[in-house]
C-alpha positions as CSV (number, residue, x, y, z in Angstrom):
1,M,-44.0,-141.9,59.5
2,Q,-46.9,-144.1,58.3
3,L,-48.6,-144.3,55.4
4,N,-52.2,-145.3,56.5
5,P,-55.3,-146.1,53.8
6,Y,-58.2,-144.5,54.8
7,L,-62.0,-145.1,53.3
8,T,-64.8,-143.4,53.6
9,F,-68.2,-144.9,53.6
10,N,-72.9,-143.6,53.6
11,G,-73.0,-146.0,56.6
12,Q,-71.5,-148.2,56.1
13,C,-68.4,-148.7,58.1
14,E,-69.4,-151.2,60.4
15,T,-70.4,-154.1,58.1
16,A,-68.0,-153.3,56.3
17,F,-65.2,-154.0,57.9
18,K,-66.2,-156.8,59.5
19,F,-66.2,-157.6,56.0
20,Y,-63.0,-156.5,55.5
21,E,-62.1,-158.8,58.0
22,Q,-63.0,-161.5,57.0
23,C,-61.6,-161.1,53.4
24,L,-58.5,-160.8,54.5
25,G,-57.6,-162.4,57.9
26,G,-57.1,-159.4,60.0
27,K,-58.6,-158.0,63.3
28,I,-60.8,-154.9,63.6
29,E,-58.6,-153.1,66.8
30,E,-60.6,-149.3,67.1
31,M,-64.9,-148.8,65.9
32,M,-66.0,-145.6,67.1
33,S,-69.2,-144.9,66.7
34,Y,-70.6,-140.9,66.8
35,G,-72.6,-141.6,69.9
36,E,-69.1,-143.3,71.9
37,S,-66.9,-140.2,71.2
38,P,-67.6,-136.1,72.6
39,M,-69.4,-135.9,69.2
40,A,-72.5,-137.7,70.5
41,E,-74.5,-135.3,71.4
42,E,-74.0,-132.5,68.2
43,V,-74.8,-135.4,65.6
44,P,-78.8,-136.2,64.9
45,S,-80.1,-139.5,66.8
46,E,-80.5,-140.8,64.2
47,W,-76.2,-141.0,62.6
48,R,-75.3,-142.0,66.9
49,N,-75.2,-145.9,65.5
50,K,-72.7,-144.8,62.6
51,I,-68.8,-145.1,63.1
52,I,-66.2,-142.2,62.8
53,H,-63.3,-144.4,63.5
54,A,-61.8,-147.7,62.6
55,S,-58.7,-149.3,62.4
56,L,-58.4,-153.5,60.9
57,I,-54.8,-154.9,61.2
58,V,-53.7,-156.9,58.3
59,D,-50.2,-158.2,59.6
60,D,-48.5,-154.9,60.3
61,R,-50.6,-152.8,58.2
62,V,-52.8,-150.9,59.3
63,L,-57.0,-149.7,57.5
64,M,-58.4,-147.5,58.5
65,G,-62.7,-145.9,57.9
66,S,-65.4,-144.0,59.1
67,D,-69.0,-142.6,58.0
68,C,-69.5,-139.9,56.0
69,S,-72.9,-137.9,56.5
70,P,-74.1,-138.2,53.5
71,E,-74.5,-134.6,52.5
72,Q,-70.4,-134.8,52.3
73,Y,-70.3,-138.3,51.5
74,E,-68.4,-139.4,47.7
75,E,-68.0,-142.0,46.3
76,T,-64.4,-143.7,46.1
77,K,-63.0,-142.7,43.0
78,G,-59.2,-142.4,41.5
79,C,-57.9,-144.8,44.1
80,S,-57.3,-147.6,44.9
81,V,-56.4,-149.8,48.1
82,L,-53.3,-152.6,47.0
83,L,-52.6,-155.6,48.3
84,H,-49.9,-158.1,47.2
85,I,-49.4,-160.8,48.4
86,D,-46.4,-163.6,48.0
87,D,-49.3,-166.9,47.5
88,P,-51.0,-166.5,44.3
89,V,-53.7,-168.9,45.8
90,K,-54.3,-166.4,48.5
91,A,-54.8,-163.9,46.3
92,E,-57.2,-165.8,44.2
93,R,-59.2,-166.8,47.3
94,I,-58.9,-162.8,49.1
95,F,-59.9,-162.0,45.2
96,Q,-62.9,-164.0,45.2
97,A,-64.2,-163.1,48.8
98,L,-63.6,-158.9,48.3
99,V,-65.7,-159.5,45.2
100,E,-68.8,-161.7,47.3
101,N,-71.6,-158.9,45.5
102,G,-69.3,-156.4,44.1
103,T,-67.7,-156.4,40.7
104,V,-64.6,-157.6,39.1
105,R,-62.6,-155.1,36.7
106,M,-60.5,-157.2,35.8
107,P,-60.0,-161.2,36.8
108,M,-56.7,-162.4,38.2
109,Q,-54.3,-163.5,35.8
110,E,-50.2,-163.5,34.6
111,T,-49.2,-160.6,33.3
112,F,-45.7,-158.8,32.7
113,W,-45.0,-157.5,35.9
114,S,-46.7,-160.1,38.4
115,A,-47.4,-164.6,38.4
116,S,-51.3,-162.9,39.0
117,F,-53.2,-159.5,39.7
118,G,-56.8,-158.4,39.2
119,M,-58.9,-156.2,40.6
120,L,-62.1,-155.1,41.2
121,V,-64.9,-152.7,43.2
122,D,-66.1,-154.5,46.4
123,Q,-69.5,-153.9,47.6
124,F,-69.2,-151.3,49.4
125,G,-67.3,-149.2,46.7
126,I,-64.1,-149.4,46.8
127,P,-61.4,-150.1,44.2
128,W,-59.0,-153.2,44.8
129,M,-56.2,-154.6,43.4
130,I,-54.5,-156.9,44.1
131,N,-51.6,-158.4,43.3
132,S,-48.8,-161.7,43.4
133,E,-45.9,-162.2,42.6
134,P,-43.5,-161.5,40.5
135,A,-43.9,-163.9,37.6
136,V,-40.2,-166.1,36.6
């Protein structure tokens, strides 16, 4: 069994996944537009360049996502994408990359469970938590 985060966007999936690819050092494995799918004739022409499915591989993990039609899109609430990164320097670098044009909810800092932990909402409205190696 695999458990993978699946993010939904309001027409920004392609831009978001290219951003995540840069920030996380991953590789986009798949990115299919509605126009490239068997559903091409069922969607309005202005929606055909939007993404029906994307997957990004980071190490051995997969992040997936797609664009939702404006009437189905809901802002992400009640969950975050958690990254556990062994190296606090790398954790800080990724935090700073992801928060570009976003909002810091909690700056990276030492906690009772971690050498470094922080929370942010990126420019696409996706909440992230970055956790680094346990404090010794």
